[in-house]
N, CA and C atoms as an extended XYZ file, in Angstrom:
264
Properties=species:S:1:pos:R:3:atomname:S:1:resname:S:1:resid:I:1 pbc="F F F"
N       -22.203      -37.615      -93.291 N   MET     1
C       -23.304      -38.364      -93.119 CA  MET     1
C       -24.223      -38.578      -93.811 C   MET     1
N       -24.634      -36.869      -94.217 N   GLN     2
C       -25.728      -37.008      -95.336 CA  GLN     2
C       -25.096      -37.386      -96.404 C   GLN     2
N       -24.059      -37.688      -97.216 N   GLN     3
C       -23.961      -38.005      -98.512 CA  GLN     3
C       -23.715      -39.668      -98.125 C   GLN     3
N       -23.642      -39.881      -97.049 N   ALA     4
C       -23.222      -41.493      -96.769 CA  ALA     4
C       -24.628      -42.131      -97.084 C   ALA     4
N       -26.220      -41.364      -96.316 N   GLU     5
C       -27.308      -41.804      -97.094 CA  GLU     5
C       -27.196      -42.111      -98.391 C   GLU     5
N       -26.746      -42.184      -99.373 N   ALA     6
C       -26.779      -42.144     -101.083 CA  ALA     6
C       -26.742      -43.485     -101.515 C   ALA     6
N       -25.999      -44.264     -100.331 N   PHE     7
C       -25.568      -45.712     -100.261 CA  PHE     7
C       -26.874      -46.392      -99.414 C   PHE     7
N       -27.573      -47.340      -99.919 N   PHE     8
C       -28.455      -48.502      -99.501 CA  PHE     8
C       -28.169      -48.719      -98.329 C   PHE     8
N       -26.833      -49.676      -98.429 N   TYR     9
C       -26.445      -50.192      -97.313 CA  TYR     9
C       -26.159      -49.147      -95.613 C   TYR     9
N       -25.784      -48.128      -96.274 N   LEU    10
C       -26.012      -47.027      -94.976 CA  LEU    10
C       -26.999      -46.106      -94.938 C   LEU    10
N       -27.786      -46.138      -95.623 N   ALA    11
C       -28.730      -45.817      -95.138 CA  ALA    11
C       -29.860      -45.874      -94.573 C   ALA    11
N       -29.904      -47.755      -94.881 N   ASP    12
C       -30.780      -48.359      -94.096 CA  ASP    12
C       -30.146      -48.044      -92.638 C   ASP    12
N       -28.785      -48.278      -92.473 N   LEU    13
C       -28.645      -48.567      -91.339 CA  LEU    13
C       -28.505      -46.782      -90.450 C   LEU    13
N       -28.215      -46.254      -90.870 N   ILE    14
C       -29.039      -44.525      -90.104 CA  ILE    14
C       -30.333      -44.596      -89.697 C   ILE    14
N       -30.754      -44.788      -90.749 N   TYR    15
C       -32.515      -45.023      -90.047 CA  TYR    15
C       -32.997      -46.097      -89.104 C   TYR    15
N       -32.464      -46.697      -89.191 N   GLN    16
C       -31.991      -48.513      -87.970 CA  GLN    16
C       -31.712      -47.300      -86.321 C   GLN    16
N       -30.435      -47.200      -86.796 N   ILE    17
C       -29.952      -46.220      -85.621 CA  ILE    17
C       -30.266      -44.934      -85.141 C   ILE    17
N       -31.611      -44.787      -84.075 N   ARG    18
C       -32.004      -43.707      -83.729 CA  ARG    18
C       -31.135      -42.001      -83.471 C   ARG    18
N       -29.679      -42.685      -83.063 N   ASN    19
C       -28.842      -41.359      -82.745 CA  ASN    19
C       -28.300      -40.983      -83.938 C   ASN    19
N       -27.941      -41.632      -84.696 N   PHE    20
C       -27.688      -41.185      -86.188 CA  PHE    20
C       -29.012      -40.174      -86.875 C   PHE    20
N       -30.292      -40.739      -86.380 N   ILE    21
C       -31.207      -39.893      -86.940 CA  ILE    21
C       -31.187      -38.369      -86.212 C   ILE    21
N       -31.304      -38.810      -85.114 N   ILE    22
C       -30.923      -37.062      -84.246 CA  ILE    22
C       -30.239      -36.303      -84.352 C   ILE    22
N       -28.408      -36.668      -85.132 N   GLY    23
C       -27.053      -36.240      -84.996 CA  GLY    23
C       -27.566      -35.822      -86.447 C   GLY    23
N       -28.158      -36.049      -87.050 N   LEU    24
C       -28.191      -35.755      -88.256 CA  LEU    24
C       -29.241      -34.286      -87.978 C   LEU    24
N       -30.619      -34.449      -87.823 N   HIS    25
C       -31.339      -33.141      -87.472 CA  HIS    25
C       -30.746      -32.204      -86.545 C   HIS    25
N       -29.821      -32.655      -85.394 N   LEU    26
C       -29.501      -31.491      -84.935 CA  LEU    26
C       -27.930      -30.887      -85.686 C   LEU    26
N       -27.360      -31.580      -86.330 N   VAL    27
C       -26.705      -30.853      -87.135 CA  VAL    27
C       -27.173      -29.926      -88.285 C   VAL    27
N       -28.314      -30.454      -89.106 N   PHE    28
C       -28.916      -29.681      -89.792 CA  PHE    28
C       -29.342      -27.872      -88.850 C   PHE    28
N       -29.454      -28.458      -87.996 N   LEU    29
C       -30.523      -27.525      -87.014 CA  LEU    29
C       -29.279      -26.150      -86.467 C   LEU    29
N       -28.328      -26.769      -86.094 N   GLY    30
C       -27.010      -26.144      -86.054 CA  GLY    30
C       -26.169      -25.260      -86.934 C   GLY    30
N       -26.027      -26.148      -87.730 N   PHE    31
C       -25.437      -25.594      -89.386 CA  PHE    31
C       -26.742      -23.980      -89.150 C   PHE    31
N       -28.131      -24.339      -89.171 N   ILE    32
C       -29.030      -23.019      -89.800 CA  ILE    32
C       -28.983      -22.229      -88.483 C   ILE    32
N       -28.673      -22.333      -87.485 N   THR    33
C       -28.247      -21.324      -86.296 CA  THR    33
C       -27.518      -20.944      -86.697 C   THR    33
N       -26.032      -21.329      -86.512 N   PHE    34
C       -24.831      -20.475      -86.896 CA  PHE    34
C       -24.889      -19.713      -88.220 C   PHE    34
N       -25.402      -20.192      -89.499 N   PHE    35
C       -25.671      -19.502      -90.572 CA  PHE    35
C       -26.533      -18.773      -90.692 C   PHE    35
N       -27.634      -18.500      -89.714 N   ILE    36
C       -28.300      -17.236      -89.361 CA  ILE    36
C       -27.623      -15.914      -88.286 C   ILE    36
N       -26.573      -16.745      -87.996 N   LEU    37
C       -26.021      -16.059      -86.431 CA  LEU    37
C       -25.109      -15.252      -87.391 C   LEU    37
N       -24.261      -15.651      -88.230 N   ALA    38
C       -23.713      -14.835      -89.140 CA  ALA    38
C       -23.786      -14.036      -90.084 C   ALA    38
N       -24.846      -14.568      -90.454 N   PHE    39
C       -26.089      -13.374      -91.676 CA  PHE    39
C       -26.213      -12.159      -91.034 C   PHE    39
N       -26.704      -12.105      -89.730 N   LEU    40
C       -27.269      -11.389      -89.086 CA  LEU    40
C       -26.015      -10.353      -88.479 C   LEU    40
N       -24.995      -10.543      -88.233 N   ILE    41
C       -24.039      -10.252      -87.666 CA  ILE    41
C       -23.038       -9.372      -88.625 C   ILE    41
N       -23.055      -10.130      -89.979 N   ILE    42
C       -22.386       -9.460      -91.355 CA  ILE    42
C       -23.573       -8.126      -91.652 C   ILE    42
N       -24.434       -8.537      -91.801 N   GLN    43
C       -25.468       -7.277      -92.182 CA  GLN    43
C       -25.528       -6.151      -91.203 C   GLN    43
N       -24.747       -6.414      -89.957 N   LYS    44
C       -25.350       -5.201      -89.181 CA  LYS    44
C       -26.590       -5.208      -88.373 C   LYS    44
N       -27.336       -6.213      -87.940 N   GLU    45
C       -28.537       -6.436      -87.841 CA  GLU    45
C       -28.499       -6.957      -86.503 C   GLU    45
N       -27.231       -7.492      -86.032 N   LEU    46
C       -26.754       -7.831      -84.502 CA  LEU    46
C       -25.330       -7.723      -84.209 C   LEU    46
N       -26.034       -6.637      -83.288 N   LEU    47
C       -24.348       -6.373      -82.528 CA  LEU    47
C       -23.990       -6.926      -81.655 C   LEU    47
N       -22.345       -7.541      -81.941 N   ILE    48
C       -21.855       -8.167      -80.977 CA  ILE    48
C       -20.560       -7.320      -80.251 C   ILE    48
N       -21.263       -8.004      -78.539 N   LYS    49
C       -20.777       -7.376      -77.639 CA  LYS    49
C       -20.050       -8.230      -76.698 C   LYS    49
N       -19.121       -7.612      -75.757 N   ARG    50
C       -18.807       -8.810      -74.733 CA  ARG    50
C       -19.261      -10.173      -73.942 C   ARG    50
N       -21.106       -9.823      -73.783 N   LYS    51
C       -20.974      -11.020      -73.337 CA  LYS    51
C       -22.041      -11.769      -74.183 C   LYS    51
N       -21.649      -11.106      -75.894 N   SER    52
C       -22.665      -11.651      -76.466 CA  SER    52
C       -21.524      -13.187      -77.093 C   SER    52
N       -20.318      -12.474      -77.075 N   LYS    53
C       -18.906      -13.447      -78.097 CA  LYS    53
C       -19.020      -14.069      -76.830 C   LYS    53
N       -19.002      -14.061      -75.781 N   ALA    54
C       -19.068      -15.456      -74.849 CA  ALA    54
C       -20.219      -16.275      -74.574 C   ALA    54
N       -21.354      -15.871      -75.083 N   THR    55
C       -22.706      -16.868      -75.651 CA  THR    55
C       -22.511      -17.485      -76.643 C   THR    55
N       -21.988      -16.717      -77.520 N   LEU    56
C       -21.605      -17.963      -78.848 CA  LEU    56
C       -20.419      -18.514      -78.716 C   LEU    56
N       -19.698      -18.041      -78.226 N   PHE    57
C       -18.603      -19.063      -77.981 CA  PHE    57
C       -19.111      -20.399      -77.167 C   PHE    57
N       -19.742      -20.292      -75.814 N   LEU    58
C       -20.490      -20.870      -75.088 CA  LEU    58
C       -21.344      -22.339      -76.145 C   LEU    58
N       -22.045      -21.520      -76.730 N   ILE    59
C       -23.251      -22.606      -77.765 CA  ILE    59
C       -22.319      -23.145      -78.833 C   ILE    59
N       -21.516      -22.815      -79.499 N   ALA    60
C       -20.473      -23.698      -79.923 CA  ALA    60
C       -19.821      -24.549      -79.378 C   ALA    60
N       -18.997      -24.249      -77.789 N   SER    61
C       -18.461      -24.833      -77.481 CA  SER    61
C       -19.231      -26.357      -76.952 C   SER    61
N       -20.625      -26.036      -76.509 N   GLY    62
C       -21.276      -27.172      -76.190 CA  GLY    62
C       -21.877      -27.963      -76.972 C   GLY    62
N       -21.892      -27.269      -78.446 N   PHE    63
C       -22.930      -27.574      -79.998 CA  PHE    63
C       -21.984      -28.881      -79.984 C   PHE    63
N       -20.823      -28.748      -80.885 N   ILE    64
C       -19.536      -29.577      -81.075 CA  ILE    64
C       -19.705      -30.646      -79.913 C   ILE    64
N       -19.532      -30.704      -79.311 N   PRO    65
C       -18.974      -31.789      -78.012 CA  PRO    65
C       -20.119      -32.884      -78.091 C   PRO    65
N       -21.683      -32.093      -78.023 N   SER    66
C       -22.772      -32.820      -78.326 CA  SER    66
C       -22.990      -33.947      -79.468 C   SER    66
N       -22.550      -33.064      -80.564 N   GLU    67
C       -22.802      -33.884      -81.493 CA  GLU    67
C       -21.889      -34.799      -81.714 C   GLU    67
N       -20.532      -34.714      -81.235 N   ILE    68
C       -19.872      -35.459      -81.476 CA  ILE    68
C       -20.158      -37.414      -80.532 C   ILE    68
N       -20.800      -36.998      -79.521 N   SER    69
C       -21.346      -37.427      -78.266 CA  SER    69
C       -22.301      -38.534      -78.794 C   SER    69
N       -23.152      -37.647      -79.563 N   ILE    70
C       -24.074      -38.350      -80.549 CA  ILE    70
C       -23.807      -39.148      -81.024 C   ILE    70
N       -22.976      -38.621      -82.204 N   PHE    71
C       -22.383      -40.237      -83.224 CA  PHE    71
C       -21.489      -41.017      -82.610 C   PHE    71
N       -20.784      -40.541      -81.921 N   LEU    72
C       -20.087      -41.860      -81.074 CA  LEU    72
C       -20.847      -42.897      -80.441 C   LEU    72
N       -21.943      -42.178      -79.765 N   GLN    73
C       -22.783      -43.366      -79.353 CA  GLN    73
C       -23.640      -44.349      -80.350 C   GLN    73
N       -23.835      -43.501      -81.692 N   GLY    74
C       -24.725      -44.122      -82.467 CA  GLY    74
C       -23.416      -45.241      -83.128 C   GLY    74
N       -22.260      -45.166      -83.592 N   ILE    75
C       -21.206      -46.103      -83.826 CA  ILE    75
C       -21.033      -46.947      -82.927 C   ILE    75
N       -20.964      -46.754      -81.409 N   SER    76
C       -20.513      -47.775      -80.150 CA  SER    76
C       -21.997      -48.634      -80.396 C   SER    76
N       -23.358      -48.351      -80.570 N   SER    77
C       -24.480      -49.177      -80.994 CA  SER    77
C       -24.401      -49.689      -82.470 C   SER    77
N       -23.804      -49.566      -83.247 N   TRP    78
C       -23.810      -50.410      -84.306 CA  TRP    78
C       -23.257      -51.449      -84.287 C   TRP    78
N       -21.531      -51.126      -83.804 N   ILE    79
C       -20.607      -52.111      -83.874 CA  ILE    79
C       -21.031      -52.966      -82.541 C   ILE    79
N       -21.998      -52.508      -81.601 N   LYS    80
C       -21.949      -53.390      -80.577 CA  LYS    80
C       -21.159      -53.375      -79.159 C   LYS    80
N       -20.943      -52.047      -79.206 N   LEU    81
C       -19.775      -52.056      -78.470 CA  LEU    81
C       -20.878      -50.886      -77.336 C   LEU    81
N       -20.509      -51.252      -75.903 N   GLU    82
C       -21.607      -50.105      -75.093 CA  GLU    82
C       -20.432      -49.275      -74.157 C   GLU    82
N       -20.965      -47.792      -75.107 N   MET    83
C       -19.848      -46.781      -74.521 CA  MET    83
C       -20.441      -46.221      -73.167 C   MET    83
N       -21.714      -45.933      -72.962 N   VAL    84
C       -22.589      -45.376      -71.883 CA  VAL    84
C       -23.318      -46.498      -71.710 C   VAL    84
N       -22.609      -46.931      -70.206 N   PRO    85
C       -24.198      -48.237      -69.677 CA  PRO    85
C       -25.221      -47.951      -69.229 C   PRO    85
N       -25.947      -48.555      -69.729 N   TYR    86
C       -27.207      -48.334      -69.114 CA  TYR    86
C       -28.243      -47.221      -70.310 C   TYR    86
N       -27.155      -46.759      -71.271 N   TYR    87
C       -27.780      -45.972      -72.081 CA  TYR    87
C       -29.284      -45.766      -72.785 C   TYR    87
N       -29.695      -47.300      -72.900 N   SER    88
C       -30.997      -47.111      -73.126 CA  SER    88
C       -32.157      -47.176      -72.649 C   SER    88
């Protein structure tokens, strides 16, 4: 999506559909969050225990489906297909 913004038509489309904007921001926040966590684990600043592994797995398994659903809702809005009834 970030590279798609380089083209005028797609950049205009992305800024018209709110779910794309929200999705782009959340992808960026998720990337930064996972990067910081990985950096801290590699630097041995953050110790990973059994509960920590489960928590990281829950965060990742919740992040990916939520991003997919946000972008799918944006795509369905773009092609005028109501994926989630009464979403607006």
